[in-house]
N, C-alpha and C positions, 0 to 999 in steps of 0.2 A: 504494500500500500504506500502511496506517495506521502512524503513528509513535506511540511510547509512551515515557513516562518509567518508568524502573526504578530501584529503590533498591538500594544496596549497604551492608550492615552488616558491619563488619570490614574496611574498605577499607585500613587501615594494615598488615594482615598480608600475607604473601607471596602467598597466593591472592587476597585481596581487591585487592591492588595490581595483580595480573595481570588481574583482572576489569576494573578501571578502564582499564587499557591497551587491552584488547580492545574495550570498549564505547564508549570515546571515538571509535573509528573505525568503529563499527557504523552502517550507513546508516539504520536504522529505529528506533533507540532513543537516548534521552538519559539518561546515568547521573546519579543524585542520590545524594550521599554522606550516609548516615545515621549521625550521630555518636552512639555509644552509651556512650562513656566518655571521660574526659579525655585519655587517652593513645592516642587513635585513630590517631595516626601522622602528624604534620606532617612534610612533606618540603619542603625549599627548592626553589623553581622559578625558572627563568630569567624575566626580565622579558618580558612579552608572551605568555607561555604561558597559554592560557585553561583555567581549572580548572572542573570540574563544580560545580553548586550543592551546598552543604553545609548541612544542617539537623539539628537534634536528632532522634534516633531516637525515634519514638512512633507509636502507631496513628493519631493525628491527621495526622501527616506523610503517611501513605498517601493521605489524602483531600485535604489541601491541595496536595500536589505531584502529585496525580492519578497515583499509581503503579499500573501494571498488574501489576507483579511486583516482589518483593523477594528479593535474594540474601542469604543468611546465611552469611558467611565467618567463622564464629565457633566457639568451642569448643562441644561438645555441650550442656553445661549451659545456656549462653546461648541456643542454638537452641531448646531445649525451652521456655524462657521466652518467647522472642520469636515463634516460629512461630504459636502460637495467636492472639496479638495481631494479627499481620499478616494472617492469614487472616480473622479476624473483622472487620478493617477493610476487607476486600474485595480484597486483593491475592493473587495467586498467590505461592507461596514455593518457591524452590529452595535447599535447605539443603546446604552443602558439608561439614558435620560428619558424624559417625557416628550422630547422634541418631535418625534414622528409617530407617536402612538395613536393619535386621533386622526380622523379622516379629513378634516377641513380646518383652515386657519381660524375661522370664526369661533368654532367650538374650543379650539386651543386657547385663544385670547380670553374667552369668557372664564375658563377654569384656571388658567395659569396667570391671568392678569398681566399679560405682556404680549407684544406683537410677535407674530411668527415671521422670521426673516428668511426662511428657506421653504416657503409653502409650495414651490414648484416640485419638491421632492415627496410631498405627502402622498401623491397618487402612486408613487413607486414603492413606498415603504410597505413591507409585509409585517403584520403583527406577529410577534414571535412567541406565541403560546403553543408549543409543539403538539400538545394533546388535541388541539382543535385546528391548527394551521400548518400541519406538517408538510403537505404537498407544496404550498406556496413558499415555505421557508427554504426548501431544497433548491428552488429556482431563483431565489431573490438576490438582488445586489445590495439592497438596504433592508436590514432586519431591525425592527424596533422591539427591543426587549421589554416585556410587560413590567408594570409596577409590582411591588411586592404585595401590597394589599389586594389588588385585583387578581393576582395569581391565585391566592388562597380562596378568594371569594368566587371567582368564576369556575374553578374546578369543583366547587361545592354546588353552586347555584345552577349553572347551565344545564346539566343533565336533568335537573328537576323541572326546569322550564320546558325543555324538549319533551319530557314525558307527560307534561300537563297535570302534575299532581299538586302544584301550588295554587291556592286560591289567591290569585293576583289582586283581586279587589280588596283583600284584607291586608295586603302589603307584606313586605319582607324587611326584617330588621337584621342588620349586620353589625354586630358589636365586635370591633377589632382592636386588639391590643398588640403593641409592638415594642421591642427593645430599642434602646437609644441609638444604636448604630444606624437605624433606618433614617435618621435625620442627617446623616452624612458627617464628615470629619470637620467641617468648618465650625470654628468655635461660636457658641451663642450662649446667652444667659440661660435660656430655657433648658438647654441640654447640659449645662455645667453640673458637676457632681453634687454640689450642695442643693441645687434645685430639684434634681431627679431622685437622689437617694431618699428612701423612706417616704416617697411621694407617689402619686398616681393621678394623672390628669387627662382630660379630654381636650382635643384641639380640632380646629377646622370643622366644627360641627355643621352639618348640612351643606358645606361647600368645599369638601376636600377634593383636591385636584385629581384624585384617582377614581372618583365616582363615574365619570363618563366612560372609562375603560370597562367598568363592570356592566354598565348599561349596554355598551357596544357589543360585547362578547356574549353576554347572557341573553340579550334580546328583550330586555325589560325597559320600561319607561321610568323617567325620573321620579314621578309621584309614587311609584310602586316600591321604591327603595329608601329606607332610612339607614344611613351609614354613619357610624361614629368611630373615629380613630382615637385611641387612648395610648398614652405613653406610660410604660411600666419600667421600674428601675432595674433592668437587666441589660446585658450587652447586646444580645441578638435573639431573634425568634419572633414569630407572629402566631397568635392564636385568635381565630375568629369564631364567634358563636353566632349562628344564623338561625333566626326564629321565623316560622311561617305557619299559616293554617293550611292543612292539607285537604285535598278533595280526591275522591275516587282512589283512596288508599286504604287497604284493609289491615295492614299490620306493619310493625317495624321491620320484619323480614322482607316484606315487599319493598319498603323504602331502601333497604340495604341492597336488594337485588337490582334496583335501578343503577346504582353505582357499580355493582359487580359486572353487569352486562356492558356498561359503558367503558369501564377501565380494565377489563379482563386482560388485555394485551398491552397495557401501558406500564412501562418499567418503573416509573417514578411516582405512581399513585398507589398508596396502600390503604386498605380498609381494615377497620377494627371490628372485632366480633361484637354482637349485640351485648350490651351490658358494660362495655368498656369504651373509653374515650381517649383520643390522642392528647398528648401534651407537648410542650415546647422541647423538653429534654429529649424526647424520642426522635426529633428531627434535627437536632443540633449538628451542624457541619455536614449535613447530607443534602442531597437534591430531591428528597422525597416530599410529597404532600400527603399527609395522613388525614383520613376522614373517619369520623364516627357519627352514629345517628341514634336518635331517640324519638319514639312516636307514641302518643296516647290516643288510641282509637276512639275512646269515649268522648273526647273533646275536640279531636282533630288537630291538636297542637303537635308540632314537630320541631325538632332541634337538630342541626347538623354542626359539628365542630370540625374545623379545618386548621391544621397546623403546618407551618413551614419554617425553615430558616430563612430570614429575610435577606441574608447575604449570599445564600446559595440558590435554592429554588426561586427565591425572590429577586435574584440579581445575577451573580457571577456564574453559579452552576447552570442556571437556565440559559445564560449566554453561551456557555460551553456546549450545552445540549444543542442549541441552535447552530453553533459553529460545526458540530459534528454532522448535522444534516446538510449544511451549506457546502461542506468540503467533501462529503461522501464517506465519512467514517461511520462506524456503528454508533448509534445514538447514545449509547451508554458509555462510550469510550472516555476514560479518564474520570468517570463519575461514580463508578461502582468498584 
């Protein structure tokens, strides 16, 4: 199987550093660190530890380093600037920001509160949730890696919408909790140690920028979803508890069977037996999404719990999964 060089921009951030960790151990690629700013993130290393090649970030680097693909683990504005340059230089691009996840610039501007400066690429971008978009990812030049919250939410909600078991008129509540690394490495008062430790807070209530991704993939309307993101004092991990009223559903086993049928051949979705629920520790540093269900036939109340590592299945691991599809490797390569 062919080996490739792949570039990483933003390797000093949490998602970028996770990409480096995964790709150093990948059997078919060699990571090249593309330095796009002075504070890219030097970290001391023990003597004898071999580091990837590091070069200035430029379109020329795509050619001189023979990069088949470039990961952009950068803020959306930086991705909008760099993605066209990397594509024009001949590399495929996997963008980990929100720059290319939505289908039109107007929707982007509404939820991200900023103008989209590369809207000509939105039509070319393929949403990179492999469980639903696998065929498009394999052929794409520009892949938009999903957000962490929408990954956990859509893997839980979309099969239920497709099967018609949610009473959509009653609404869907998604109560989402994330570790602090989801906010990125840039310092802020809200994510400082003294603010986070021994604390628990909600943020971006009813206007979180990840909401339109959930609507887009699961096929629901904004009034049908109540999504609340909450910050918990741990480093990494997401746990989402999803509440809905069921219809045409006879038992918890029937609810679990919907997921079993949908994800039977998916390597990174795991189901918990009835009576058990996933937790954050179970997915730590893995590319798995774990799902558990509970259903009360007497009242029609149903609960689904979805857990991922926000830096792996919610970011870098899913990006590697997308890279494997884009470059023709086994989808699980370097992740299991």
